[in-house]
C-alpha positions in Angstrom: 93.0 115.0 81.7 90.2 113.5 84.1 90.6 109.7 85.3 87.9 108.9 83.7 89.2 110.2 80.1 92.3 108.0 80.7 90.4 104.9 81.6 88.5 105.6 78.5 91.4 106.3 76.2 93.1 102.9 78.0 89.9 100.7 77.2 89.6 102.1 73.7 93.1 101.1 73.2 93.0 97.6 74.5 90.0 97.0 72.4 91.8 98.2 68.9 94.3 95.8 70.7 91.7 93.1 70.9 90.3 93.6 67.6 93.9 93.3 65.8 94.6 90.4 67.7 91.9 88.6 66.5 91.9 89.7 63.0 95.7 89.3 62.8 96.4 85.8 64.3 96.0 82.5 62.5 96.2 80.7 65.8 93.3 79.5 68.0 94.5 80.0 71.0 96.1 83.5 70.2 92.3 84.7 69.3 91.1 83.3 72.3 93.8 86.2 74.1 93.0 88.6 72.6 89.2 88.2 72.9 89.8 88.2 76.7 91.9 91.4 76.2 89.1 92.8 74.1 86.7 91.9 76.9 88.9 93.7 79.3 88.5 96.6 77.4 84.9 96.6 77.7 84.9 96.1 80.9 87.4 99.1 82.3 85.0 101.4 79.8 82.1 100.1 81.7 84.4 101.4 84.8 85.1 104.4 83.3 81.3 105.5 82.5 80.2 104.4 86.0 81.6 108.0 87.4 78.9 111.0 87.1 80.5 113.5 89.0 83.6 114.3 90.9 81.6 114.8 94.4 78.9 112.0 93.6 79.4 108.0 94.1 79.5 105.8 90.6 77.1 104.3 89.5 76.5 100.5 91.0 75.4 98.9 88.0 78.1 98.5 85.9 80.6 97.7 88.3 77.7 95.0 89.5 77.9 94.2 85.7 81.9 94.0 85.3 81.9 91.9 88.4 79.2 89.1 86.9 81.3 89.6 84.1 84.6 88.6 85.5 
């Protein structure tokens, strides 16, 4: 597997865990933590989609969005 595929799969897993935590949990704090986990998955997806090719540099715009979001 390529590196971007591993990152994309990991981001999808984090997002699904966050969605599950939001819908299953009854406590407000746990829902907030699940939302933060979902955000981590979205940030990882942005970074994994930024890589275009193995020989070129990654697109800096998604990286700037992630840094702004943090």
